[in-house]
C-alpha positions as CSV (number, residue, x, y, z in Angstrom):
1,M,38.3,1.4,-64.3
2,G,34.6,1.3,-65.4
3,G,32.1,4.1,-65.7
4,A,30.4,5.9,-62.9
5,T,26.8,5.0,-62.1
6,R,26.3,7.6,-59.4
7,V,28.1,10.7,-58.1
8,A,27.7,12.9,-55.0
9,A,29.5,16.0,-53.8
10,R,29.6,18.1,-50.7
11,G,31.7,21.1,-50.1
12,V,35.3,20.3,-51.1
13,R,35.0,16.6,-51.8
14,S,33.3,14.3,-54.3
15,C,32.6,10.6,-54.5
16,A,31.4,8.1,-57.1
17,V,30.0,4.6,-57.3
18,L,31.5,2.8,-60.3
19,E,30.1,0.0,-62.4
20,G,30.3,-3.2,-60.3
21,G,29.8,-1.5,-57.0
22,R,33.2,-0.1,-56.5
23,D,33.8,3.3,-55.0
24,R,36.0,6.3,-55.4
25,G,36.5,9.6,-53.6
26,W,38.6,12.7,-54.0
27,G,39.1,16.3,-52.7
28,G,39.2,17.6,-49.1
29,N,39.9,15.0,-46.4
30,S,40.7,16.9,-43.2
31,A,38.3,14.8,-41.2
32,G,39.0,11.5,-43.0
33,A,35.8,11.7,-45.1
34,L,37.4,10.0,-48.1
35,G,37.8,6.8,-46.0
36,D,41.2,6.0,-47.3
37,G,42.7,5.8,-43.8
38,T,44.2,9.2,-43.9
39,K,43.4,12.9,-43.5
40,V,45.3,13.9,-46.6
41,Q,43.7,15.8,-49.5
42,R,43.5,13.7,-52.6
43,N,43.5,15.3,-56.1
44,S,43.0,12.0,-57.7
45,P,40.3,9.4,-56.8
46,V,41.0,6.9,-54.1
47,S,39.1,3.8,-52.8
48,V,37.5,3.6,-49.4
49,Q,39.3,1.1,-47.3
50,G,37.3,-1.6,-45.5
51,L,33.8,-1.3,-47.0
52,A,32.1,-4.6,-46.4
53,G,30.2,-5.1,-49.6
54,T,29.1,-3.8,-52.9
55,V,28.3,0.0,-52.9
56,T,25.0,1.0,-54.4
57,A,25.0,4.7,-53.4
58,M,27.1,7.3,-51.6
59,A,26.3,10.6,-50.0
60,G,28.3,13.4,-48.4
61,G,27.5,15.1,-45.1
62,A,29.2,17.9,-43.2
63,G,32.7,16.3,-42.9
64,A,31.4,12.7,-43.3
65,T,30.6,10.3,-46.1
66,Y,27.9,7.5,-46.1
67,A,27.7,4.4,-48.3
68,L,24.7,2.2,-48.8
69,L,25.7,-1.4,-49.6
70,G,24.0,-4.0,-51.7
71,D,22.8,-5.9,-48.6
72,G,21.1,-2.7,-47.2
73,L,23.9,-2.0,-44.6
74,L,24.8,1.6,-44.2
75,Q,28.4,2.6,-43.3
76,A,29.8,6.0,-42.5
77,W,33.2,7.6,-42.0
78,G,34.8,11.0,-41.4
79,L,33.5,13.6,-38.9
80,N,31.1,12.2,-36.2
81,A,31.2,15.1,-33.7
82,E,27.5,15.2,-33.2
83,G,26.8,11.5,-33.5
84,G,25.7,11.5,-37.1
85,F,27.0,7.9,-37.7
86,G,24.2,6.5,-35.5
87,D,26.7,4.2,-33.8
88,G,26.1,5.6,-30.4
89,T,29.4,7.5,-30.3
90,T,30.8,10.9,-31.3
91,T,34.1,9.3,-32.4
92,S,35.3,10.4,-35.9
93,T,37.1,7.8,-38.0
94,T,39.0,7.6,-41.3
95,A,37.5,4.1,-42.0
96,P,33.9,2.9,-42.4
97,V,31.8,2.0,-39.4
98,P,28.4,0.4,-39.5
99,Y,25.4,2.6,-39.0
100,T,23.2,1.0,-36.4
Protein backbone atom coordinates (compact mmCIF):
# COMPACT_ATOMS: atom_id res chain seq x y z
CA MET A 1 0.00 0.00 0.00
CA GLY A 2 2.88 2.42 0.58
CA GLY A 3 3.72 4.55 3.56
CA ALA A 4 1.91 7.64 4.74
CA THR A 5 3.48 11.00 3.97
CA ARG A 6 0.89 13.12 5.83
CA VAL A 7 -1.90 12.46 8.32
CA ALA A 8 -4.74 14.55 9.71
CA ALA A 9 -7.48 13.91 12.24
CA ARG A 10 -10.57 15.72 13.47
CA GLY A 11 -13.01 14.42 16.04
CA VAL A 12 -13.86 10.81 15.23
CA ARG A 13 -12.21 10.47 11.80
CA SER A 14 -8.71 10.41 10.37
CA CYS A 15 -7.20 10.67 6.91
CA ALA A 16 -3.81 10.09 5.33
CA VAL A 17 -1.96 10.91 2.14
CA LEU A 18 0.10 7.93 1.01
CA GLU A 19 3.24 7.80 -1.12
CA GLY A 20 2.31 8.48 -4.73
CA GLY A 21 -0.51 10.86 -3.79
CA ARG A 22 -3.12 8.30 -2.90
CA ASP A 23 -5.57 8.92 -0.05
CA ARG A 24 -7.23 6.98 2.75
CA GLY A 25 -9.77 7.84 5.43
CA TRP A 26 -11.37 6.00 8.33
CA GLY A 27 -13.61 6.53 11.35
CA GLY A 28 -16.89 8.43 11.72
CA ASN A 29 -18.73 9.17 8.50
CA SER A 30 -22.26 10.31 9.43
CA ALA A 31 -22.01 13.35 7.11
CA GLY A 32 -20.07 11.56 4.36
CA ALA A 33 -16.73 13.12 5.33
CA LEU A 34 -14.77 10.01 4.29
CA GLY A 35 -15.76 10.62 0.67
CA ASP A 36 -16.40 6.98 -0.14
CA GLY A 37 -19.95 7.66 -1.35
CA THR A 38 -21.58 6.48 1.89
CA LYS A 39 -22.37 7.66 5.40
CA VAL A 40 -21.17 4.41 6.96
CA GLN A 41 -18.53 4.41 9.71
CA ARG A 42 -15.35 2.72 8.50
CA ASN A 43 -13.04 0.91 10.92
CA SER A 44 -10.52 0.24 8.14
CA PRO A 45 -9.13 2.82 5.66
CA VAL A 46 -11.08 3.54 2.46
CA SER A 47 -10.28 5.65 -0.59
CA VAL A 48 -12.07 8.86 -1.51
CA GLN A 49 -14.16 8.28 -4.62
CA GLY A 50 -13.76 10.72 -7.51
CA LEU A 51 -10.80 12.87 -6.53
CA ALA A 52 -9.53 14.42 -9.76
CA GLY A 53 -5.77 14.24 -9.27
CA THR A 54 -2.84 13.46 -7.00
CA VAL A 55 -3.41 14.36 -3.35
CA THR A 56 -0.68 16.43 -1.68
CA ALA A 57 -2.46 17.26 1.61
CA MET A 58 -5.72 16.57 3.46
CA ALA A 59 -7.42 18.30 6.37
CA GLY A 60 -10.55 17.71 8.40
CA GLY A 61 -13.14 20.30 9.32
CA ALA A 62 -16.32 20.04 11.39
CA GLY A 63 -18.00 17.18 9.50
CA ALA A 64 -16.07 17.83 6.27
CA THR A 65 -12.77 16.86 4.69
CA TYR A 66 -10.62 18.87 2.27
CA ALA A 67 -7.92 17.70 -0.16
CA LEU A 68 -5.29 19.78 -1.90
CA LEU A 69 -4.36 18.26 -5.24
CA GLY A 70 -1.03 18.44 -7.04
CA ASP A 71 -2.35 20.98 -9.55
CA GLY A 72 -3.42 23.35 -6.75
CA LEU A 73 -7.13 22.46 -6.95
CA LEU A 74 -8.91 22.13 -3.61
CA GLN A 75 -11.80 19.69 -3.24
CA ALA A 76 -14.17 19.17 -0.29
CA TRP A 77 -16.81 16.67 0.82
CA GLY A 78 -19.02 15.91 3.82
CA LEU A 79 -21.01 18.49 5.79
CA ASN A 80 -21.48 21.83 4.02
CA ALA A 81 -24.30 23.26 6.15
CA GLU A 82 -22.72 26.72 6.42
CA GLY A 83 -21.15 26.92 2.95
CA GLY A 84 -17.64 25.86 3.98
CA PHE A 85 -16.95 24.22 0.61
CA GLY A 86 -16.86 27.62 -1.08
CA ASP A 87 -18.93 26.32 -3.98
CA GLY A 88 -21.79 28.79 -3.43
CA THR A 89 -24.10 26.20 -1.84
CA THR A 90 -24.89 24.66 1.52
CA THR A 91 -25.35 21.22 -0.05
CA SER A 92 -23.56 18.41 1.77
CA THR A 93 -22.11 15.54 -0.29
CA THR A 94 -20.44 12.16 0.11
CA ALA A 95 -18.22 12.83 -2.94
CA PRO A 96 -15.63 15.55 -3.65
CA VAL A 97 -16.67 18.90 -5.14
CA PRO A 98 -14.27 21.60 -6.35
CA TYR A 99 -13.65 24.52 -4.03
CA THR A 100 -14.15 27.65 -6.09
